[in-house]
C-alpha angles and dihedrals in degrees: 000000000000121000130211101197143038127210118191122187122188136160111236134192105199116182119206112282096028134105138208126194129177126210134181137190124202137214138185126034114044089337088066092042091055095045110026092167108074090215089066097059108115128200118248121207113244120229120240143163116261110293109231123232114239124180096176097075096254120140124225123200112242126193117214118185148175121190115179093192093057093042094059084247095293143060127186089260091055091072111205100327121121101213112174100159142001141193100203138029143183126209129206130182123209114203124184138184137170090212122058090208094057111055133155118255128205131196142161098035117192124178123187126185110211132199 
């Protein structure tokens, strides 16, 4: 069955001066119809609340999401595609730091495709 939204939950430890971004790309359904060549699938940045800084080693649960029904089928990051539903997805996290001794950490990843 095709889905119209993606919810991603992950616990993140984000020291001061670091960043974490989540992206997803979608296949099947209208995603596949709009990009039949798998090389053309682009990653779309997932929305989230502000990720808190934490220098004590504690992890906070963060909710990333993409809902094509609420988006009006597109966001600026979605380029010119008209994705309305999908049957598969890939997730990638981009983590950055200006200090090799202070890096973000992720654990307990859960991803749920919703109708």
